[in-house]
C-alpha positions in Angstrom: 122.7 4.7 109.6 120.9 2.1 111.7 123.1 -0.9 112.4 122.3 -4.1 114.3 124.8 -5.0 117.2 124.5 -8.7 117.4 126.7 -8.8 120.5 124.3 -6.5 122.5 121.2 -7.5 120.7 120.0 -3.9 120.2 120.0 -1.3 117.4 122.5 1.5 117.6 122.7 4.8 115.7 126.0 4.7 113.8 127.4 7.7 111.9 129.2 6.6 108.9 132.9 8.0 108.5 131.9 9.6 105.2 129.8 12.0 107.1 132.8 13.8 108.2 133.2 17.1 106.4 136.5 18.4 107.8 138.9 20.1 105.5 141.3 17.2 105.6 138.5 14.8 104.5 137.5 17.1 101.7 141.0 17.5 100.6 141.7 13.8 100.7 138.5 13.1 98.8 139.5 15.7 96.1 142.9 14.1 95.8 141.5 10.5 95.5 139.0 11.8 92.8 141.9 13.3 90.8 143.9 10.0 91.2 140.9 8.0 89.9 140.0 10.3 87.0 143.4 11.8 86.2 143.5 10.1 82.8 140.1 11.6 81.8 141.1 15.1 83.2 144.5 14.9 81.4 142.9 14.1 78.1 140.4 16.9 78.5 143.1 19.4 79.4 145.2 18.2 76.4 142.3 18.6 74.0 141.3 22.1 75.3 144.9 23.2 75.3 145.3 22.0 71.7 142.2 24.0 70.7 143.7 27.0 72.5 146.9 26.6 70.6 145.1 26.3 67.2 143.1 29.4 68.1 146.2 31.4 68.9 147.8 30.2 65.6 144.8 31.0 63.3 143.3 34.1 65.0 144.9 37.4 63.7 145.9 39.8 66.4 143.7 42.8 67.4 144.9 46.1 68.7 143.0 48.5 71.1 143.6 52.2 71.6 141.9 54.5 74.1 141.1 58.2 74.1 139.6 60.2 76.9 137.0 63.0 76.8 135.6 65.3 79.5 132.1 66.4 79.8 132.4 69.9 81.3 129.2 71.8 82.0 130.9 75.0 83.2 132.0 76.1 79.8 128.8 77.8 78.7 128.4 79.5 82.1 131.2 81.9 81.0 129.0 83.2 78.1 125.5 82.9 79.5 124.2 83.4 83.1 121.3 81.0 82.4 121.6 77.8 80.4 118.0 76.3 80.2 119.2 73.8 77.5 122.4 72.6 79.3 123.1 70.4 82.3 123.1 72.2 85.6 123.7 69.1 87.5 125.4 65.9 86.2 124.2 62.7 87.6 125.4 59.1 87.1 122.4 58.3 84.9 123.3 61.4 82.6 126.9 60.2 82.2 125.7 56.6 81.5 123.4 58.0 78.8 126.4 59.7 77.1 128.2 56.5 77.2 125.4 54.9 75.3 125.4 57.8 72.9 129.1 57.2 72.1 128.2 53.5 71.2 125.1 54.5 69.1 124.6 54.0 65.5 124.5 57.8 64.8 127.9 58.2 66.0 129.2 55.2 64.1 127.6 56.5 61.0 129.4 59.9 61.4 132.8 58.0 61.8 132.2 56.0 58.8 131.3 59.0 56.8 134.2 61.3 57.9 136.9 58.7 57.7 135.7 56.8 54.5 135.7 53.6 56.4 133.9 51.9 53.6 137.2 51.7 51.7 139.2 50.4 54.8 139.8 46.6 54.3 140.3 46.2 58.0 136.8 47.4 58.6 134.8 46.0 55.7 137.1 43.1 54.7 136.4 39.4 55.3 136.8 38.1 58.9 139.7 35.9 59.6 138.4 34.0 62.6 139.0 30.4 63.5 135.9 29.1 61.8 136.7 31.0 58.6 140.2 29.7 58.7 139.1 26.1 59.1 136.4 26.5 56.4 138.9 28.0 54.0 141.4 25.2 54.6 138.8 22.5 54.0 136.6 24.0 51.1 139.1 26.6 49.8 138.9 30.4 49.8 135.5 31.7 48.7 135.4 34.2 45.7 135.4 37.9 46.7 132.0 39.3 47.3 130.7 42.3 45.4 128.8 44.6 47.7 126.9 47.8 47.0 127.7 51.1 48.7 124.7 50.6 51.1 125.9 47.2 52.1 129.5 48.4 52.6 128.1 51.4 54.8 126.0 49.0 56.8 128.9 46.6 57.3 131.3 49.5 58.4 128.8 50.9 60.9 128.4 47.3 62.3 132.1 47.0 62.6 132.5 50.3 64.3 129.7 49.7 66.8 131.2 46.3 67.6 134.7 47.6 68.1 133.8 50.7 70.3 134.0 50.5 74.0 133.0 53.4 76.4 133.1 53.6 80.2 133.1 56.1 82.8 136.4 56.6 84.7 135.5 56.2 88.4 133.0 58.9 89.5 134.4 61.6 87.4 133.0 63.2 84.2 135.8 61.6 82.2 134.8 58.9 79.7 137.3 56.6 78.2 136.6 55.6 74.6 138.4 52.6 73.1 138.4 50.9 69.7 139.6 47.5 68.6 141.1 47.0 65.2 143.4 44.8 63.3 146.1 47.6 63.0 147.4 49.6 65.9 147.2 52.9 63.8 143.7 52.3 62.8 142.6 51.6 66.3 144.0 54.9 67.4 142.6 56.9 64.4 139.0 55.5 64.8 139.1 55.9 68.7 139.9 59.7 68.2 137.3 59.9 65.3 134.7 58.6 67.6 135.3 61.3 70.2 135.3 64.0 67.4 132.0 62.7 65.9 130.5 62.7 69.3 131.5 66.4 69.8 130.2 67.3 66.3 127.1 65.4 67.0 126.5 67.5 70.2 127.1 70.7 68.3 124.7 69.7 65.6 122.2 68.6 68.2 122.4 71.9 70.0 122.2 73.9 66.7 119.2 72.1 65.6 117.5 72.4 68.9 118.2 76.1 69.2 117.0 76.6 65.5 113.8 74.7 66.4 113.3 76.7 69.6 113.9 80.0 67.7 111.4 79.2 65.2 108.8 78.2 67.7 109.5 81.4 69.8 109.1 83.6 66.9 105.7 82.3 66.1 104.5 82.5 69.7 106.0 85.9 70.4 104.0 87.4 67.5 100.9 85.6 68.7 101.3 86.7 72.2 102.0 90.3 71.3 98.8 90.6 69.4 96.8 88.9 72.2 98.4 91.1 74.8 97.5 94.3 72.9 93.9 93.1 72.4 93.5 92.4 76.1 94.9 95.9 77.1 92.6 97.6 74.7 89.6 95.7 76.2 90.4 97.0 79.6 90.5 100.6 78.5 87.3 100.2 76.5 85.5 98.7 79.5 86.5 101.5 81.8 85.3 104.2 79.4 82.0 102.4 78.9 81.2 102.2 82.7 82.6 105.7 83.6 85.3 104.0 85.9 87.9 106.7 86.6 91.0 105.8 88.5 93.3 107.9 90.5 96.7 106.7 91.7 95.9 103.3 90.3 92.6 103.1 92.2 89.1 103.8 91.3 87.5 107.0 92.7 84.7 105.1 94.3 87.0 102.7 96.0 89.1 105.7 97.3 85.9 107.4 98.7 84.8 104.4 100.6 88.3 103.9 102.1 88.3 107.6 103.2 84.9 107.4 104.7 85.7 104.3 106.5 88.7 105.9 108.1 86.6 108.8 109.2 84.0 106.5 110.7 86.6 104.8 112.7 87.9 108.1 114.0 84.4 109.2 115.0 83.7 106.0 116.8 86.9 106.4 118.7 86.0 110.0 119.8 82.6 108.8 120.8 84.0 106.1 122.9 86.4 108.5 124.7 83.7 111.0 125.4 81.5 108.2 126.8 84.3 106.9 128.9 85.0 110.4 130.5 81.2 111.0 131.1 80.8 107.6 132.8 83.8 108.2 135.0 82.6 111.7 136.1 79.3 110.2 137.0 80.9 107.6 139.1 83.0 110.2 141.0 79.9 112.3 141.7 78.3 109.2 143.2 81.3 108.5 145.3 84.2 110.3 147.0 85.0 113.6 145.3 88.3 114.1 147.1 89.9 111.0 145.9 88.7 111.4 142.2 91.2 110.4 139.5 89.6 111.8 136.4 92.3 113.4 134.2 90.3 116.5 133.4 89.5 117.1 137.1 93.2 116.9 138.0 94.1 119.3 135.2 91.4 121.7 136.3 93.1 124.6 138.3 90.1 125.3 140.5 89.6 121.6 141.5 93.4 121.3 142.0 93.5 124.2 144.3 90.4 123.2 146.3 91.8 119.8 146.7 95.2 121.2 148.0 93.3 123.5 150.3 91.2 120.5 151.5 94.2 118.3 152.1 96.1 121.0 154.0 93.1 121.7 156.3 92.8 118.0 156.8 96.3 117.7 158.1 95.9 120.7 160.4 92.6 119.4 161.8 94.2 116.0 162.6 97.2 117.7 164.2 95.1 120.1 166.3 92.7 117.3 167.3 95.6 115.3 168.5 97.0 118.2 170.5 93.9 120.1 171.8 91.2 117.5 171.4 88.6 117.0 168.7 86.1 119.4 170.3 88.5 122.3 170.3 87.1 125.4 168.6 89.9 125.6 166.1 89.4 122.0 165.2 85.7 122.3 164.7 86.2 125.5 162.4 88.6 123.6 160.4 86.2 120.8 159.9 83.4 123.2 158.9 85.9 124.8 156.4 86.7 121.4 154.9 82.9 120.8 154.4 82.7 124.0 152.3 85.7 123.0 150.2 84.1 119.6 149.4 80.9 121.3 148.3 83.0 123.6 146.0 84.8 120.7 144.6 81.5 119.0 143.9 80.0 122.0 142.3 83.1 122.1 139.9 82.8 118.4 139.1 79.1 118.8 138.2 80.1 121.6 135.8 82.7 119.3 134.3 80.1 116.5 133.9 77.8 118.8 131.9 80.7 119.6 129.7 81.4 115.9 129.1 77.8 115.3 128.4 77.8 118.0 125.7 81.0 116.5 124.1 79.4 113.0 124.1 76.3 114.3 122.3 78.4 116.0 119.7 80.6 112.9 119.1 77.5 110.7 118.6 76.1 113.1 116.1 79.3 113.1 114.2 79.4 109.2 114.2 75.9 109.0 112.9 76.7 111.4 110.1 79.8 109.4 109.1 77.9 106.2 109.2 75.2 107.5 106.8 77.7 108.9 104.4 79.7 105.7 104.4 76.5 103.6 103.8 75.7 105.7 100.7 79.2 105.3 99.4 79.1 101.5 100.1 75.7 101.2 98.3 77.2 103.0 95.3 80.3 100.7 95.5 78.2 97.5 95.6 76.5 98.5 92.5 79.9 99.0 90.8 81.3 95.7 92.1 79.6 93.6 89.5 81.3 95.7 86.8 84.6 95.7 88.7 84.7 91.8 88.7 84.6 91.9 84.9 87.2 94.6 84.8 89.5 92.5 87.0 89.2 89.5 84.8 90.1 91.7 81.8 93.1 93.2 83.6 94.3 89.7 84.8 94.1 88.4 81.2 96.0 91.3 79.9 98.6 90.9 82.6 99.1 87.3 81.8 99.6 87.9 78.1 102.1 90.6 78.8 104.1 88.4 81.2 104.2 85.5 78.7 105.2 87.9 75.9 108.1 89.4 78.1 109.3 85.9 79.0 109.4 84.5 75.5 111.0 87.6 74.3 113.8 87.1 76.8 114.2 83.5 75.9 114.3 84.4 72.2 117.2 86.7 72.8 119.1 84.1 74.7 118.5 81.4 72.0 119.7 83.9 69.3 122.9 84.3 71.4 123.4 80.6 71.7 123.0 80.0 68.1 125.6 82.7 67.4 128.1 81.0 69.8 127.8 77.2 69.5 129.6 75.6 72.4 129.5 71.9 73.6 130.2 70.5 77.0 132.5 67.7 75.7 136.1 68.0 74.8 138.9 65.5 74.2 141.5 65.6 77.0 143.8 62.6 75.9 144.1 61.6 72.2 144.6 58.0 71.4 148.1 56.9 70.2 149.2 53.7 68.7 147.2 50.8 69.9 148.5 47.9 71.9 147.8 44.2 71.2 144.7 43.3 73.1 143.7 39.9 71.7 144.3 37.0 71.6 146.3 37.2 74.8 148.4 34.0 74.9 148.5 33.7 78.7 144.8 34.3 79.1 143.7 32.0 76.3 145.9 29.1 77.5 144.7 29.7 81.0 141.1 29.6 80.0 141.9 26.5 77.8 143.6 24.7 80.7 140.8 25.7 83.2 138.1 24.7 80.8 139.9 21.3 80.3 140.1 20.8 84.1 136.4 21.6 84.5 135.4 19.4 81.5 137.6 16.5 82.8 136.2 16.8 86.3 132.7 17.0 84.9 133.2 13.9 82.8 134.9 12.1 85.7 131.9 13.0 88.0 129.5 11.7 85.4 131.5 8.4 85.1 131.4 7.9 88.9 127.8 8.9 89.1 126.4 6.7 86.4 128.9 3.7 87.1 128.2 3.0 90.7 129.9 0.0 92.1 131.2 -1.1 95.4 134.9 -0.2 96.2 135.2 0.5 99.9 134.0 -0.9 103.3 132.3 2.5 104.0 130.2 2.1 100.8 129.1 -1.3 102.0 128.2 -0.2 105.4 126.6 3.1 104.2 124.5 1.6 101.4 123.6 -1.9 102.6 123.7 -1.4 106.4 125.9 -4.5 106.8 129.4 -5.0 108.2 132.2 -5.4 105.6 134.2 -8.3 107.1 136.9 -8.9 104.6 138.6 -7.5 101.5 139.9 -10.5 99.5 142.6 -9.4 97.0 142.7 -10.2 93.3 145.3 -12.9 92.8 147.1 -13.4 89.5 146.0 -16.5 87.7 149.5 -18.2 87.6 150.1 -21.9 87.9 151.6 -22.8 91.3 153.5 -26.0 92.0 151.0 -28.7 93.0 151.6 -30.4 96.3 152.6 -34.0 96.2 149.5 -36.1 95.7 148.9 -39.6 97.3 150.1 -42.4 95.1 148.6 -45.8 94.3 144.9 -46.6 94.0 143.9 -43.6 96.1 144.9 -41.1 93.4 142.1 -42.6 91.3 139.6 -42.6 94.1 136.4 -40.6 92.9 135.7 -39.7 96.6 139.1 -37.9 97.0 139.1 -34.1 96.7 141.3 -33.1 93.7 144.0 -30.5 94.5 144.2 -28.1 91.6 145.3 -24.5 90.8 142.1 -22.8 92.2 142.7 -19.6 94.3 140.9 -21.2 97.2 144.0 -23.4 98.0 146.0 -20.3 98.6 145.1 -20.4 102.3 147.0 -23.8 102.5 149.8 -23.1 100.1 150.5 -19.5 101.2 149.2 -19.2 104.8 151.1 -15.8 105.4 149.6 -14.2 102.3 147.1 -11.3 102.5 144.5 -13.5 100.9 144.8 -16.1 103.7 144.7 -13.2 106.3 141.4 -11.9 104.8 140.0 -15.5 104.8 140.8 -15.7 108.5 138.8 -12.4 109.0 135.8 -14.1 107.5 136.2 -17.1 109.7 136.6 -14.8 112.7 133.3 -13.1 111.8 131.6 -16.4 111.7 133.1 -17.5 114.9 132.1 -14.2 116.7 128.6 -14.7 115.4 128.5 -18.2 116.7 129.0 -16.7 120.2 125.6 -15.1 120.0 123.6 -17.6 118.0 124.0 -21.2 117.1 125.2 -20.7 113.5 126.7 -23.9 112.4 125.3 -23.8 108.8 126.8 -20.7 107.0 125.7 -20.1 103.4 127.8 -18.2 100.8 126.0 -16.4 98.1 126.3 -13.4 95.8 124.1 -11.2 93.7 125.4 -12.3 90.3 127.4 -15.3 89.1 131.2 -15.2 88.7 131.7 -13.1 91.9 133.8 -15.7 93.6 131.4 -17.2 96.2 132.4 -20.8 95.5 136.1 -20.0 95.8 135.5 -18.0 98.9 133.4 -20.8 100.5 136.1 -23.3 99.7 138.9 -21.2 101.1 136.9 -20.7 104.5 136.2 -24.4 104.7 139.8 -25.3 104.1 141.1 -22.8 106.7 138.6 -24.2 109.3 139.6 -27.8 108.5 143.3 -26.9 108.8 142.6 -25.9 112.3 141.5 -29.4 113.1 137.8 -28.6 113.1 135.2 -30.9 111.8 134.1 -29.1 108.6 132.0 -30.1 105.6 131.6 -28.1 102.5 128.3 -28.8 100.6 127.7 -27.7 97.0 123.9 -26.6 97.0 124.1 -24.6 93.7 122.0 -27.3 92.2 121.5 -25.3 88.9 125.3 -24.9 88.3 127.4 -27.1 90.6 130.8 -25.7 89.5 132.3 -26.4 92.9 131.7 -30.1 92.4 133.2 -30.1 88.9 136.4 -28.6 90.3 136.8 -30.6 93.5 135.5 -34.1 92.6 135.0 -34.2 88.9 134.6 -38.0 88.9 132.1 -38.3 91.7 128.9 -40.4 91.0 127.2 -40.0 94.4 126.2 -36.8 96.0 123.7 -34.6 97.8 120.7 -35.5 95.6 121.2 -39.3 96.1 121.4 -38.9 99.8 118.1 -36.8 100.1 116.4 -39.3 97.7 117.5 -42.3 99.8 119.5 -43.9 97.1 122.8 -43.6 99.0 124.0 -43.2 102.5 125.6 -40.0 103.9 129.0 -41.7 104.2 129.0 -42.9 100.6 128.3 -39.3 99.4 131.1 -37.5 101.5 134.4 -36.9 99.8 137.6 -35.9 101.7 140.8 -34.0 101.3 143.6 -36.3 102.8 145.7 -33.4 103.9 143.2 -31.2 105.8 140.6 -33.9 106.3 138.0 -31.5 104.8 134.7 -33.2 104.0 132.9 -32.4 100.8 129.4 -33.3 99.6 129.1 -32.7 95.9 126.0 -32.2 93.7 126.1 -34.8 91.0 123.8 -33.8 88.1 122.9 -36.2 85.2 120.4 -33.6 83.7 119.5 -29.9 84.5 117.1 -29.6 87.5 113.9 -27.5 87.1 112.8 -28.2 90.8 115.9 -27.3 92.7 114.1 -24.8 94.9 111.6 -27.6 96.0 114.4 -29.9 96.8 116.3 -27.3 99.0 113.0 -26.7 100.8 112.1 -30.3 101.3 111.9 -32.1 104.5 114.6 -34.6 103.5 117.0 -31.6 103.1 116.1 -30.4 106.6 116.6 -33.9 108.1 119.9 -34.1 106.3 121.2 -30.9 107.8 119.9 -31.9 111.2 122.0 -35.0 110.9 125.0 -33.0 109.8 124.9 -30.6 112.7 125.5 -33.5 115.1 128.6 -34.7 113.1 130.3 -31.4 112.1 131.5 -28.2 113.7 131.2 -26.1 110.6 128.8 -26.6 107.7 129.8 -24.4 104.8 127.2 -24.2 102.0 127.9 -22.9 98.5 124.6 -21.5 97.2 123.4 -20.1 94.0 123.4 -16.3 93.2 120.3 -14.2 94.4 119.4 -12.4 91.2 119.0 -15.1 88.6 117.2 -17.8 90.7 115.3 -18.2 94.0 117.1 -21.2 95.4 118.9 -19.1 98.2 115.5 -18.2 99.7 114.5 -21.8 99.6 117.5 -22.7 101.9 116.3 -20.4 104.8 115.0 -23.4 106.6 118.4 -25.0 107.3 121.0 -22.1 106.9 121.7 -20.2 110.0 123.7 -17.3 108.6 124.7 -15.9 105.3 127.8 -14.3 103.9 127.3 -12.1 100.9 130.1 -11.9 98.2 130.5 -8.8 96.1 133.0 -8.4 93.3 134.9 -5.2 93.9 134.6 -2.6 91.2 132.3 -4.7 89.0 128.9 -5.5 90.6 126.7 -2.4 90.5 125.2 -0.9 93.6 121.7 -1.1 92.0 122.1 -4.8 91.4 123.1 -5.6 95.0 120.3 -3.5 96.4 117.8 -5.3 94.2 119.1 -8.6 95.2 119.0 -7.7 99.0 115.5 -6.2 98.8 114.1 -9.1 96.9 115.2 -11.5 99.6 114.7 -9.6 102.9 114.6 -12.7 105.0 118.1 -13.7 103.6 119.2 -10.1 104.2 118.3 -10.4 107.9 120.6 -13.4 108.3 123.6 -11.8 106.5 126.4 -11.5 109.1 128.7 -9.8 106.8 129.8 -8.7 103.3 133.0 -9.8 101.6 134.5 -7.6 98.7 136.2 -10.0 96.5 139.0 -9.4 93.8 140.1 -6.2 95.4 142.8 -4.2 93.6 144.8 -2.9 96.6 146.9 -0.7 94.4 143.8 1.3 93.4 141.8 0.9 96.6 143.5 3.8 98.3 142.2 6.1 95.6 138.6 5.4 96.5 138.7 5.3 100.2 138.0 8.8 101.5 139.5 8.3 104.9 143.0 9.9 105.4 145.8 7.6 106.5 144.8 4.4 104.7 147.7 2.9 102.8 146.3 -0.4 101.4 149.0 -0.8 98.8 151.9 -0.7 101.2 152.7 -4.4 101.4 155.8 -3.7 103.5 153.6 -2.9 106.5 152.8 -6.6 106.7 156.3 -7.9 106.2 157.2 -8.0 109.7 154.3 -10.4 110.4 155.5 -12.9 107.7 153.6 -11.5 104.8 154.5 -12.7 101.4 153.1 -12.1 97.9 
């Protein structure tokens, strides 16, 4: 909230105390709200509690019994290895589905039929609820209705469905089934009947499903048997027609091609081996014959012996050459002998090469013969492939029909066994016994009634405070209007107080003497130690502090609406200032309704209007209080004024106030209210500051806001707001700040406070 600091002449950002959101502030606000609206809340709680008691007295008791059942899928696995129509895996959705089945109309119909519930008055009888009881008490009991069997059955089914409850127990396969009835025995009987009806329903469903499956399988098995036989005959007829003979499950032509392919592969292998041996022997013949590594040459006895002889002579020649020299005769002979051995080895290798050549030619001829024979067989096979495609299609069709026939025949056998041994997955594990009273629960009904009353009362209280917005605390004034709240004037009882001794003689009849009556404004003189006087001193202090910043001799008192106490407050401030020996004049500028003049100088004949019109002097128009020397200028009206705003804005009025500024220290002006007329705005030319009076707990926030916004120039000169007629005993319930004790008058006793 932006607030103008007149002492510093600048704008400050001020956080209002109501912005605090601590736990203590919230608790204090809640406590104050309850203190303000406790009557409404108490009435609401009493009404709802009374309704709860009436409900308990008129509502017949209901009893609830529970039975438990288990869904066990392992039962049928003892009889059958495969269970295509039972649950192999239980999921939460499956259990939830069975819960809904338990509450279905089909189960309810079975319970009604098996237990003859159409004859049970607790099920099909008239309801005894609160509304029925009230209606019967007012209009009398209605005549008994005559219903048909269909209507009774429908009513019984509805009652069973409405009374059945089913829920899963934790994450198990156990389902708890409950039923609510007007008798404990009936509740247990029907709860058990619901479980039995569910088991019978499951058996019937399985039997019907198995019967339908058996009939369907019978029809399809006969059809598939015939189709399979037709397909197999077509295969045999096609083979006979195309001379397709099979051996070991394969056609002869296919077997021949396979054998020839194997022979060709073997011939190619032999040809490759012969070619490799021949190429190697040729390489050896072109190179060193001694170091040859051909397998056949090593296995040849002649070559092996010659090679051994050659190596032995080579060792001797090397030894002798080293011992006797290379030109020794023995060494030379050995070398000549070695050359002869090499020639013999070469001749033997040449003979082997010719043998390898012959083997290669034979292998090539065998390969060519195998290729020709395979080519002929393949040509014959290609001619038969077109026919073979059709044969394969016929064989596949026959195989498919045979497989389907065998599968359905096996399932038919299994369904026959299931139909002979009807078993259900559900079984009762805990039977319901005598039911317990479940409603109405006295503690619960009264608790809800009281809680509902508290909520209803709090809601009504909140609506009252929301729609009836009035000023009750300083914080409201500062937060909503952005102005300082300078005083809280208490509401004083309108009791007659002993009048002070008046002057005697001719002065008592002087029309220029202020009359001392029983007005509340004289409390500041008669009870200077009262709280009222202390709050008036706060107003004067705010005026004095403001005078330190600006020259504010002329202070106007106004309000939003009439009867808010502006005239009484302005008089009290003027009296308090005059009692302090200040030169003070109080002027009644409420020219439309000069109530202040009628109370203080009811016999005055000269006043403000005569002075500004020039018909009387200033001294002749001023009246005085002989005790405080307070000067008062009344407004004497002989007829209603229509141009009061023009008179207040006239030059004569400005000149008068300029003259008064030179003679008095305080000029207190009682103005008209802001909302009804515009006179306050006309006084802007001579009023330095305003004090706004708001009646506590009466004047609405919207009214004050509208008044302030309609006169923004006046609002800018307002130095403070006074809450008048405050009930201090109730104020603490509206102030949200902890630690405030406005109703503790004893706190002021040590400073001389008196009531």
